[in-house]
MOPAC internal coordinates of N, CA, C and O (Angstrom, degrees):
PM7 1SCF
backbone

  N    0.0000 0     0.00 0     0.00 0    0    0    0
  C    1.4631 1     0.00 0     0.00 0    1    0    0
  C    1.5288 1   109.19 1     0.00 0    2    1    0
  O    1.2310 1   121.04 1   -45.79 1    3    2    1
  N    1.2834 1   115.62 1   134.21 1    3    2    1
  C    1.4563 1   120.91 1  -178.33 1    5    3    2
  C    1.5213 1   110.22 1   -91.08 1    6    5    3
  O    1.2310 1   120.15 1   -58.02 1    7    6    5
  N    1.3293 1   117.32 1   121.98 1    7    6    5
  C    1.4581 1   120.98 1  -177.55 1    9    7    6
  C    1.5206 1   112.26 1  -113.46 1   10    9    7
  O    1.2310 1   120.72 1  -164.31 1   11   10    9
  N    1.3237 1   116.22 1    15.69 1   11   10    9
  C    1.4625 1   119.53 1   178.12 1   13   11   10
  C    1.5211 1   110.05 1   -59.31 1   14   13   11
  O    1.2310 1   121.18 1   -37.07 1   15   14   13
  N    1.3088 1   115.35 1   142.93 1   15   14   13
  C    1.4666 1   119.81 1   172.91 1   17   15   14
  C    1.5166 1   107.26 1   -87.89 1   18   17   15
  O    1.2310 1   121.44 1   -47.35 1   19   18   17
  N    1.3207 1   114.84 1   132.65 1   19   18   17
  C    1.4552 1   120.79 1  -179.51 1   21   19   18
  C    1.5221 1   107.78 1  -109.83 1   22   21   19
  O    1.2310 1   120.77 1   -57.50 1   23   22   21
  N    1.3243 1   116.14 1   122.50 1   23   22   21
  C    1.4678 1   118.94 1   177.16 1   25   23   22
  C    1.5172 1   108.27 1   -65.44 1   26   25   23
  O    1.2310 1   121.25 1   -54.81 1   27   26   25
  N    1.3284 1   115.21 1   125.19 1   27   26   25
  C    1.4631 1   118.99 1  -178.06 1   29   27   26
  C    1.5164 1   108.10 1  -158.76 1   30   29   27
  O    1.2310 1   120.63 1   -56.03 1   31   30   29
  N    1.3198 1   116.41 1   123.97 1   31   30   29
  C    1.4646 1   121.76 1   178.65 1   33   31   30
  C    1.5184 1   108.67 1  -101.71 1   34   33   31
  O    1.2310 1   121.13 1   -69.49 1   35   34   33
  N    1.3159 1   115.44 1   110.51 1   35   34   33
  C    1.4595 1   122.17 1   179.69 1   37   35   34
  C    1.5207 1   108.43 1  -138.22 1   38   37   35
  O    1.2310 1   120.70 1   -30.27 1   39   38   37
  N    1.3189 1   116.26 1   149.73 1   39   38   37
  C    1.4597 1   120.35 1   174.13 1   41   39   38
  C    1.5174 1   109.17 1   -72.15 1   42   41   39
  O    1.2310 1   120.95 1   -39.20 1   43   42   41
  N    1.3199 1   115.79 1   140.80 1   43   42   41
  C    1.4558 1   121.27 1   175.66 1   45   43   42
  C    1.5238 1   108.00 1  -138.56 1   46   45   43
  O    1.2310 1   120.86 1   -49.32 1   47   46   45
  N    1.3223 1   115.97 1   130.68 1   47   46   45
  C    1.4543 1   120.79 1   176.50 1   49   47   46
  C    1.5191 1   107.24 1   -91.22 1   50   49   47
  O    1.2310 1   120.82 1   -54.41 1   51   50   49
  N    1.3336 1   116.04 1   125.59 1   51   50   49
  C    1.4587 1   122.26 1  -175.75 1   53   51   50
  C    1.5227 1   109.20 1  -113.47 1   54   53   51
  O    1.2310 1   120.98 1   -51.50 1   55   54   53
  N    1.3256 1   115.74 1   128.50 1   55   54   53
  C    1.4644 1   122.30 1   173.18 1   57   55   54
  C    1.5251 1   107.27 1  -112.88 1   58   57   55
  O    1.2310 1   120.52 1   -56.29 1   59   58   57
  N    1.3294 1   116.60 1   123.71 1   59   58   57
  C    1.4580 1   120.30 1   179.04 1   61   59   58
  C    1.5295 1   107.82 1   -81.07 1   62   61   59
  O    1.2310 1   120.93 1   -67.38 1   63   62   61
  N    1.3241 1   115.82 1   112.62 1   63   62   61
  C    1.4585 1   122.09 1  -177.43 1   65   63   62
  C    1.5253 1   110.23 1   -85.07 1   66   65   63
  O    1.2310 1   120.69 1   133.07 1   67   66   65
  N    1.3316 1   116.28 1   -46.93 1   67   66   65
  C    1.4626 1   119.94 1  -176.23 1   69   67   66
  C    1.5202 1   110.24 1  -151.84 1   70   69   67
  O    1.2310 1   121.15 1   -60.53 1   71   70   69
  N    1.3244 1   115.40 1   119.47 1   71   70   69
  C    1.4663 1   121.33 1   176.72 1   73   71   70
  C    1.5289 1   107.81 1  -127.06 1   74   73   71
  O    1.2310 1   120.74 1   -82.28 1   75   74   73
  N    1.3237 1   116.20 1    97.72 1   75   74   73
  C    1.4573 1   120.57 1  -176.56 1   77   75   74
  C    1.5218 1   112.03 1   -67.12 1   78   77   75
  O    1.2310 1   119.80 1   145.12 1   79   78   77
  N    1.3322 1   117.99 1   -34.88 1   79   78   77
  C    1.4659 1   120.65 1  -177.22 1   81   79   78
  C    1.5289 1   112.52 1   -77.40 1   82   81   79
  O    1.2310 1   120.10 1   159.83 1   83   82   81
  N    1.3285 1   117.41 1   -20.17 1   83   82   81
  C    1.4610 1   121.45 1  -177.95 1   85   83   82
  C    1.5303 1   108.41 1  -146.94 1   86   85   83
  O    1.2310 1   119.91 1  -107.83 1   87   86   85
  N    1.3630 1   117.77 1    72.17 1   87   86   85
  C    1.4736 1   121.63 1  -171.76 1   89   87   86
  C    1.5212 1   114.93 1   -58.36 1   90   89   87
  O    1.2310 1   119.52 1   156.85 1   91   90   89
  N    1.3210 1   118.51 1   -23.15 1   91   90   89
  C    1.4702 1   119.41 1   178.56 1   93   91   90
  C    1.5279 1   112.22 1   -66.96 1   94   93   91
  O    1.2310 1   119.72 1   166.73 1   95   94   93
  N    1.3295 1   118.14 1   -13.27 1   95   94   93
  C    1.4645 1   121.43 1   175.70 1   97   95   94
  C    1.5269 1   112.53 1   -80.48 1   98   97   95
  O    1.2310 1   119.93 1   164.19 1   99   98   97
  N    1.3481 1   117.73 1   -15.81 1   99   98   97
  C    1.4679 1   120.55 1  -179.43 1  101   99   98
  C    1.5250 1   110.23 1   -55.35 1  102  101   99
  O    1.2310 1   120.89 1   -38.59 1  103  102  101
  N    1.3212 1   115.91 1   141.41 1  103  102  101
  C    1.4687 1   123.72 1   179.28 1  105  103  102
  C    1.5278 1   113.45 1    67.88 1  106  105  103
  O    1.2310 1   120.17 1  -162.16 1  107  106  105
  N    1.3265 1   117.29 1    17.84 1  107  106  105
  C    1.4599 1   121.93 1   175.21 1  109  107  106
  C    1.5301 1   108.54 1   -89.83 1  110  109  107
  O    1.2310 1   120.46 1   -40.11 1  111  110  109
  N    1.3104 1   116.73 1   139.89 1  111  110  109
  C    1.4698 1   121.72 1   174.84 1  113  111  110
  C    1.5199 1   108.64 1  -114.43 1  114  113  111
  O    1.2310 1   120.44 1   -38.13 1  115  114  113
  N    1.3075 1   116.77 1   141.87 1  115  114  113
  C    1.4504 1   120.06 1   177.33 1  117  115  114
  C    1.5184 1   110.40 1  -149.07 1  118  117  115
  O    1.2310 1   121.53 1   -27.94 1  119  118  117
  N    1.3072 1   114.68 1   152.06 1  119  118  117
  C    1.4625 1   121.08 1   176.11 1  121  119  118
  C    1.5165 1   108.23 1   -90.34 1  122  121  119
  O    1.2310 1   120.97 1   -51.31 1  123  122  121
  N    1.3219 1   115.74 1   128.69 1  123  122  121
  C    1.4627 1   121.90 1   177.63 1  125  123  122
  C    1.5205 1   108.06 1  -125.71 1  126  125  123
  O    1.2310 1   121.56 1    -0.35 1  127  126  125
  N    1.3252 1   114.63 1   179.65 1  127  126  125
  C    1.4594 1   120.53 1   179.26 1  129  127  126
  C    1.5222 1   108.04 1  -136.37 1  130  129  127
  O    1.2310 1   120.64 1   -45.52 1  131  130  129
  N    1.3325 1   116.39 1   134.48 1  131  130  129
  C    1.4587 1   118.27 1   176.88 1  133  131  130
  C    1.5284 1   109.99 1   -71.86 1  134  133  131
  O    1.2310 1   121.03 1   -31.62 1  135  134  133
  N    1.3202 1   115.64 1   148.38 1  135  134  133
  C    1.4630 1   122.58 1   173.07 1  137  135  134
  C    1.5242 1   108.04 1  -104.84 1  138  137  135
  O    1.2310 1   121.43 1   132.60 1  139  138  137
  N    1.3335 1   114.88 1   -47.40 1  139  138  137
  C    1.4573 1   120.63 1   173.97 1  141  139  138
  C    1.5212 1   108.40 1  -151.84 1  142  141  139
  O    1.2310 1   121.06 1   -20.53 1  143  142  141
  N    1.3370 1   115.59 1   159.47 1  143  142  141
  C    1.4549 1   121.64 1  -176.89 1  145  143  142
  C    1.5269 1   109.52 1  -136.90 1  146  145  143
  O    1.2310 1   121.27 1   -25.60 1  147  146  145
  N    1.3238 1   115.17 1   154.40 1  147  146  145
  C    1.4584 1   121.42 1   171.59 1  149  147  146
  C    1.5194 1   107.36 1  -142.74 1  150  149  147
  O    1.2310 1   120.62 1     0.99 1  151  150  149
  N    1.3293 1   116.42 1  -179.01 1  151  150  149
  C    1.4570 1   119.57 1  -178.96 1  153  151  150
  C    1.5207 1   111.99 1   -63.07 1  154  153  151
  O    1.2310 1   119.89 1   147.87 1  155  154  153
  N    1.3130 1   117.81 1   -32.13 1  155  154  153
  C    1.4658 1   120.50 1  -173.24 1  157  155  154
  C    1.5253 1   113.95 1  -116.73 1  158  157  155
  O    1.2310 1   119.94 1  -177.66 1  159  158  157
  N    1.3277 1   117.72 1     2.34 1  159  158  157
  C    1.4606 1   118.50 1  -178.43 1  161  159  158
  C    1.5104 1   112.24 1  -163.94 1  162  161  159
  O    1.2310 1   122.07 1    -3.09 1  163  162  161
  N    1.3210 1   113.64 1   176.91 1  163  162  161
  C    1.4567 1   119.62 1   175.51 1  165  163  162
  C    1.5143 1   109.08 1  -159.46 1  166  165  163
  O    1.2310 1   121.37 1   -21.34 1  167  166  165
  N    1.3191 1   114.99 1   158.66 1  167  166  165
  C    1.4516 1   122.02 1   172.00 1  169  167  166
  C    1.5222 1   106.62 1  -112.57 1  170  169  167
  O    1.2310 1   121.17 1   -49.11 1  171  170  169
  N    1.3412 1   115.37 1   130.89 1  171  170  169
  C    1.4505 1   119.73 1   179.04 1  173  171  170
  C    1.5228 1   109.94 1  -123.94 1  174  173  171
  O    1.2310 1   121.98 1   -24.16 1  175  174  173
  N    1.3146 1   113.82 1   155.84 1  175  174  173
  C    1.4619 1   122.67 1   175.66 1  177  175  174
  C    1.5280 1   106.52 1  -101.39 1  178  177  175
  O    1.2310 1   120.49 1   -51.62 1  179  178  177
  N    1.3444 1   116.67 1   128.38 1  179  178  177
  C    1.4609 1   121.95 1  -174.19 1  181  179  178
  C    1.5189 1   110.73 1  -133.11 1  182  181  179
  O    1.2310 1   120.85 1   -26.39 1  183  182  181
  N    1.3305 1   115.97 1   153.61 1  183  182  181
  C    1.4581 1   120.24 1   172.85 1  185  183  182
  C    1.5240 1   111.47 1   -83.75 1  186  185  183
  O    1.2310 1   120.09 1   167.38 1  187  186  185
  N    1.3311 1   117.44 1   -12.62 1  187  186  185
  C    1.4593 1   122.05 1  -178.19 1  189  187  186
  C    1.5194 1   111.36 1  -110.74 1  190  189  187
  O    1.2310 1   121.04 1   -31.38 1  191  190  189
  N    1.3191 1   115.62 1   148.62 1  191  190  189
  C    1.4562 1   122.32 1   170.98 1  193  191  190
  C    1.5288 1   106.52 1   -79.73 1  194  193  191
  O    1.2310 1   120.17 1   -63.80 1  195  194  193
  N    1.3076 1   117.29 1   116.20 1  195  194  193
  C    1.4613 1   121.53 1  -179.35 1  197  195  194
  C    1.5251 1   108.97 1  -107.95 1  198  197  195
  O    1.2310 1   119.99 1   -67.60 1  199  198  197
  N    1.3358 1   117.63 1   112.40 1  199  198  197
  C    1.4644 1   120.85 1  -176.82 1  201  199  198
  C    1.5314 1   112.86 1   -65.09 1  202  201  199
  O    1.2310 1   120.36 1   -29.09 1  203  202  201
  N    1.3444 1   116.92 1   150.91 1  203  202  201
  C    1.4626 1   120.21 1   174.53 1  205  203  202
  C    1.5282 1   110.61 1   -54.66 1  206  205  203
  O    1.2310 1   121.41 1   -30.10 1  207  206  205
  N    1.3368 1   114.90 1   149.90 1  207  206  205
  C    1.4635 1   125.62 1  -179.50 1  209  207  206
  C    1.5245 1   113.30 1    76.20 1  210  209  207
  O    1.2310 1   119.57 1  -176.89 1  211  210  209
  N    1.3405 1   118.42 1     3.11 1  211  210  209
  C    1.4587 1   121.18 1   173.84 1  213  211  210
  C    1.5296 1   108.12 1   -70.11 1  214  213  211
  O    1.2310 1   120.45 1   -47.24 1  215  214  213
  N    1.3316 1   116.74 1   132.76 1  215  214  213
  C    1.4664 1   121.89 1  -179.96 1  217  215  214
  C    1.5198 1   108.28 1   -97.42 1  218  217  215
  O    1.2310 1   121.11 1   -49.53 1  219  218  217
  N    1.3308 1   115.49 1   130.47 1  219  218  217
  C    1.4642 1   122.02 1  -174.86 1  221  219  218
  C    1.5183 1   111.69 1  -124.36 1  222  221  219
  O    1.2310 1   121.05 1   -34.10 1  223  222  221
  N    1.3281 1   115.59 1   145.90 1  223  222  221
  C    1.4524 1   122.07 1   165.85 1  225  223  222
  C    1.5182 1   107.38 1   -96.88 1  226  225  223
  O    1.2310 1   120.13 1   -43.56 1  227  226  225
  N    1.3128 1   117.37 1   136.44 1  227  226  225
  C    1.4699 1   122.09 1  -175.62 1  229  227  226
  C    1.5188 1   109.52 1  -124.93 1  230  229  227
  O    1.2310 1   121.00 1   -43.98 1  231  230  229
  N    1.3322 1   115.69 1   136.02 1  231  230  229
  C    1.4683 1   120.74 1   174.51 1  233  231  230
  C    1.5223 1   108.19 1  -127.78 1  234  233  231
  O    1.2310 1   120.91 1   -63.47 1  235  234  233
  N    1.3223 1   115.87 1   116.53 1  235  234  233
  C    1.4616 1   122.22 1   178.98 1  237  235  234
  C    1.5133 1   108.97 1  -120.98 1  238  237  235
  O    1.2310 1   120.69 1   -45.56 1  239  238  237
  N    1.3217 1   116.28 1   134.44 1  239  238  237
  C    1.4518 1   121.90 1   176.56 1  241  239  238
  C    1.5267 1   107.04 1  -111.49 1  242  241  239
  O    1.2310 1   120.94 1   -82.44 1  243  242  241
  N    1.3417 1   115.80 1    97.56 1  243  242  241
  C    1.4609 1   121.30 1  -176.69 1  245  243  242
  C    1.5231 1   110.10 1  -115.90 1  246  245  243
  O    1.2310 1   120.32 1   -50.10 1  247  246  245
  N    1.3017 1   117.00 1   129.90 1  247  246  245
  C    1.4627 1   121.82 1   176.97 1  249  247  246
  C    1.5239 1   110.80 1    49.36 1  250  249  247
  O    1.2310 1   120.93 1  -135.66 1  251  250  249
  N    1.3092 1   115.83 1    44.34 1  251  250  249
  C    1.4720 1   124.59 1   178.88 1  253  251  250
  C    1.5352 1   113.66 1    62.34 1  254  253  251
  O    1.2310 1   120.20 1  -158.87 1  255  254  253
  N    1.3259 1   117.21 1    21.13 1  255  254  253
  C    1.4650 1   122.28 1   173.59 1  257  255  254
  C    1.5219 1   107.56 1  -118.87 1  258  257  255
  O    1.2310 1   120.90 1   -48.96 1  259  258  257
  N    1.3392 1   115.88 1   131.04 1  259  258  257
  C    1.4572 1   120.86 1   178.75 1  261  259  258
  C    1.5231 1   108.94 1   -93.59 1  262  261  259
  O    1.2310 1   120.81 1   -53.12 1  263  262  261
  N    1.3401 1   116.05 1   126.88 1  263  262  261
  C    1.4665 1   122.02 1   176.75 1  265  263  262
  C    1.5191 1   108.52 1  -110.29 1  266  265  263
  O    1.2310 1   120.71 1   -53.95 1  267  266  265
  N    1.3338 1   116.25 1   126.05 1  267  266  265
  C    1.4598 1   122.25 1   174.72 1  269  267  266
  C    1.5177 1   107.07 1  -108.69 1  270  269  267
  O    1.2310 1   121.33 1   -66.83 1  271  270  269
  N    1.3227 1   115.07 1   113.17 1  271  270  269
  C    1.4618 1   121.11 1  -175.92 1  273  271  270
  C    1.5197 1   109.77 1  -128.21 1  274  273  271
  O    1.2310 1   120.77 1   -19.03 1  275  274  273
  N    1.3203 1   116.14 1   160.97 1  275  274  273
  C    1.4462 1   121.49 1   169.14 1  277  275  274
  C    1.5129 1   107.22 1  -121.72 1  278  277  275
  O    1.2310 1   121.33 1   -31.17 1  279  278  277
  N    1.3167 1   115.06 1   148.83 1  279  278  277
  C    1.4483 1   119.17 1  -179.44 1  281  279  278
  C    1.5096 1   111.56 1  -149.07 1  282  281  279
  O    1.2310 1   121.70 1   -13.47 1  283  282  281
  N    1.3188 1   114.36 1   166.53 1  283  282  281
  C    1.4590 1   121.05 1   178.09 1  285  283  282
  C    1.5253 1   108.82 1  -122.14 1  286  285  283
  O    1.2310 1   121.25 1   -44.22 1  287  286  285
  N    1.3341 1   115.22 1   135.78 1  287  286  285
  C    1.4627 1   120.34 1   177.26 1  289  287  286
  C    1.5234 1   108.32 1   -68.99 1  290  289  287
  O    1.2310 1   120.50 1   -53.68 1  291  290  289
  N    1.3320 1   116.65 1   126.32 1  291  290  289
  C    1.4662 1   122.29 1   177.13 1  293  291  290
  C    1.5187 1   110.93 1   -99.44 1  294  293  291
  O    1.2310 1   120.71 1   146.27 1  295  294  293
  N    1.3541 1   116.24 1   -33.73 1  295  294  293
  C    1.4717 1   120.95 1   179.35 1  297  295  294
  C    1.5149 1   109.13 1  -159.08 1  298  297  295
  O    1.2310 1   121.37 1   -19.69 1  299  298  297
  N    1.3331 1   114.98 1   160.31 1  299  298  297
  C    1.4678 1   121.34 1   175.90 1  301  299  298
  C    1.5188 1   107.64 1  -146.90 1  302  301  299
  O    1.2310 1   120.44 1   -46.72 1  303  302  301
  N    1.3130 1   116.76 1   133.28 1  303  302  301
  C    1.4740 1   120.30 1   176.35 1  305  303  302
  C    1.5241 1   108.72 1  -133.53 1  306  305  303
  O    1.2310 1   121.19 1   -29.13 1  307  306  305
  N    1.3163 1   115.33 1   150.87 1  307  306  305
  C    1.4610 1   119.44 1  -178.17 1  309  307  306
  C    1.5121 1   110.10 1  -108.80 1  310  309  307
  O    1.2310 1   121.42 1   -52.18 1  311  310  309
  N    1.3316 1   114.89 1   127.82 1  311  310  309
  C    1.4697 1   122.64 1   175.73 1  313  311  310
  C    1.5167 1   106.71 1  -142.17 1  314  313  311
  O    1.2310 1   120.95 1  -115.35 1  315  314  313
  N    1.3501 1   115.79 1    64.65 1  315  314  313
  C    1.4564 1   120.45 1  -173.06 1  317  315  314
  C    1.5158 1   109.74 1    87.16 1  318  317  315
  O    1.2310 1   120.67 1   125.39 1  319  318  317
  N    1.3141 1   116.33 1   -54.61 1  319  318  317
  C    1.4679 1   123.31 1   169.91 1  321  319  318
  C    1.5193 1   106.97 1  -114.38 1  322  321  319
  O    1.2310 1   121.06 1    -6.78 1  323  322  321
  N    1.3124 1   115.59 1   173.22 1  323  322  321
  C    1.4602 1   120.22 1   177.77 1  325  323  322
  C    1.5235 1   108.77 1   -95.03 1  326  325  323
  O    1.2310 1   120.73 1   -51.16 1  327  326  325
  N    1.3221 1   116.21 1   128.84 1  327  326  325
  C    1.4560 1   122.40 1   174.93 1  329  327  326
  C    1.5195 1   107.12 1  -106.98 1  330  329  327
  O    1.2310 1   121.04 1   -53.39 1  331  330  329
  N    1.3379 1   115.61 1   126.61 1  331  330  329
  C    1.4525 1   121.99 1  -170.42 1  333  331  330
  C    1.5254 1   109.70 1  -123.07 1  334  333  331
  O    1.2310 1   120.68 1   -51.85 1  335  334  333
  N    1.3260 1   116.31 1   128.15 1  335  334  333
  C    1.4607 1   121.67 1   175.81 1  337  335  334
  C    1.5123 1   110.19 1   -96.07 1  338  337  335
  O    1.2310 1   120.47 1   -52.45 1  339  338  337
  N    1.3309 1   116.71 1   127.55 1  339  338  337
  C    1.4602 1   122.21 1  -176.64 1  341  339  338
  C    1.5178 1   111.34 1  -118.77 1  342  341  339
  O    1.2310 1   121.12 1   -39.49 1  343  342  341
  N    1.3273 1   115.45 1   140.51 1  343  342  341
  C    1.4548 1   122.29 1   169.91 1  345  343  342
  C    1.5246 1   106.62 1  -102.82 1  346  345  343
  O    1.2310 1   120.14 1   -55.34 1  347  346  345
  N    1.3266 1   117.33 1   124.66 1  347  346  345
  C    1.4543 1   121.33 1  -177.96 1  349  347  346
  C    1.5255 1   109.73 1   -81.45 1  350  349  347
  O    1.2310 1   120.97 1   -47.21 1  351  350  349
  N    1.3189 1   115.76 1   132.79 1  351  350  349
  C    1.4578 1   122.70 1   179.27 1  353  351  350
  C    1.5270 1   109.70 1   -73.79 1  354  353  351
  O    1.2310 1   120.34 1   -55.24 1  355  354  353
  N    1.3236 1   116.96 1   124.76 1  355  354  353
  C    1.4633 1   121.41 1  -178.50 1  357  355  354
  C    1.5280 1   112.17 1   -66.60 1  358  357  355
  O    1.2310 1   119.84 1   166.77 1  359  358  357
  N    1.3345 1   117.92 1   -13.23 1  359  358  357
  C    1.4607 1   121.77 1   177.16 1  361  359  358
  C    1.5331 1   112.11 1   -88.88 1  362  361  359
  O    1.2310 1   119.98 1  -177.57 1  363  362  361
  N    1.3249 1   117.63 1     2.43 1  363  362  361
  C    1.4665 1   122.02 1   179.11 1  365  363  362
  C    1.5198 1   110.78 1   -57.56 1  366  365  363
  O    1.2310 1   120.40 1   -33.69 1  367  366  365
  N    1.3437 1   116.84 1   146.31 1  367  366  365
  C    1.4749 1   119.91 1  -178.33 1  369  367  366
  C    1.5260 1   114.32 1   -53.36 1  370  369  367
  O    1.2310 1   119.77 1   141.69 1  371  370  369
  N    1.3320 1   118.04 1   -38.31 1  371  370  369
  C    1.4699 1   121.00 1  -175.29 1  373  371  370
  C    1.5290 1   113.12 1  -111.79 1  374  373  371
  O    1.2310 1   120.29 1  -156.81 1  375  374  373
  N    1.3352 1   117.05 1    23.19 1  375  374  373
  C    1.4678 1   119.55 1  -176.41 1  377  375  374
  C    1.5288 1   112.03 1   -60.65 1  378  377  375
  O    1.2310 1   120.23 1   136.27 1  379  378  377
  N    1.3296 1   117.17 1   -43.73 1  379  378  377
  C    1.4751 1   120.18 1  -178.37 1  381  379  378
  C    1.5240 1   109.93 1   -62.37 1  382  381  379
  O    1.2310 1   120.14 1   134.31 1  383  382  381
  N    1.3217 1   117.33 1   -45.69 1  383  382  381
  C    1.4671 1   120.28 1   178.44 1  385  383  382
  C    1.5198 1   111.21 1   -63.80 1  386  385  383
  O    1.2310 1   120.15 1   142.35 1  387  386  385
  N    1.3289 1   117.33 1   -37.65 1  387  386  385
  C    1.4645 1   122.27 1   177.94 1  389  387  386
  C    1.5269 1   110.03 1   -60.13 1  390  389  387
  O    1.2310 1   119.96 1   130.45 1  391  390  389
  N    1.3348 1   117.69 1   -49.55 1  391  390  389
  C    1.4631 1   120.10 1  -178.25 1  393  391  390
  C    1.5245 1   111.30 1   -67.11 1  394  393  391
  O    1.2310 1   120.37 1   147.18 1  395  394  393
  N    1.3276 1   116.90 1   -32.82 1  395  394  393
  C    1.4705 1   120.63 1   178.79 1  397  395  394
  C    1.5289 1   110.61 1   -61.84 1  398  397  395
  O    1.2310 1   120.50 1   145.85 1  399  398  397
  N    1.3265 1   116.65 1   -34.15 1  399  398  397
  C    1.4589 1   120.83 1  -179.96 1  401  399  398
  C    1.5378 1   110.64 1   -59.29 1  402  401  399
  O    1.2310 1   120.18 1   143.36 1  403  402  401
  N    1.3325 1   117.25 1   -36.64 1  403  402  401
  C    1.4624 1   120.39 1  -178.83 1  405  403  402
  C    1.5153 1   111.74 1   -73.37 1  406  405  403
  O    1.2310 1   120.43 1   150.66 1  407  406  405
  N    1.3269 1   116.79 1   -29.34 1  407  406  405
  C    1.4660 1   120.40 1   177.72 1  409  407  406
  C    1.5221 1   110.52 1   -70.30 1  410  409  407
  O    1.2310 1   120.70 1   159.36 1  411  410  409
  N    1.3304 1   116.26 1   -20.64 1  411  410  409
  C    1.4752 1   120.31 1   178.06 1  413  411  410
  C    1.5200 1   111.92 1   -92.06 1  414  413  411
  O    1.2310 1   120.65 1  -174.96 1  415  414  413
  N    1.3475 1   116.36 1     5.04 1  415  414  413
  C    1.4781 1   121.22 1  -179.65 1  417  415  414
  C    1.5186 1   112.40 1    55.47 1  418  417  415
  O    1.2310 1   120.28 1  -125.36 1  419  418  417
  N    1.3231 1   117.06 1    54.64 1  419  418  417
  C    1.4714 1   120.01 1  -178.59 1  421  419  418
  C    1.4536 1   109.50 1   -60.87 1  422  421  419
  O    1.2310 1   120.10 1   180.00 1  423  422  421

């Protein structure tokens, strides 16, 4: 399995499903941008500080294919904007299709 991170800037719509450290963020939607992606994770640029263990719904429209994924925030750092590391949940609706994209060397 290839776990290389591929630099790729794409729009991603993020829905905050569950944020235990900051519950007022629950049910918030925001537009983010990917910095890099891999089969099991991605780094996104966000206007919000997203605490670790926050569960997110992700919608990416890449190459005319819509991917619906869920992920968990693993880390967040601020450098002018917030950079957030996500682990993609293997139970996500489109996880298999997402991983297949990497096998095709997109």
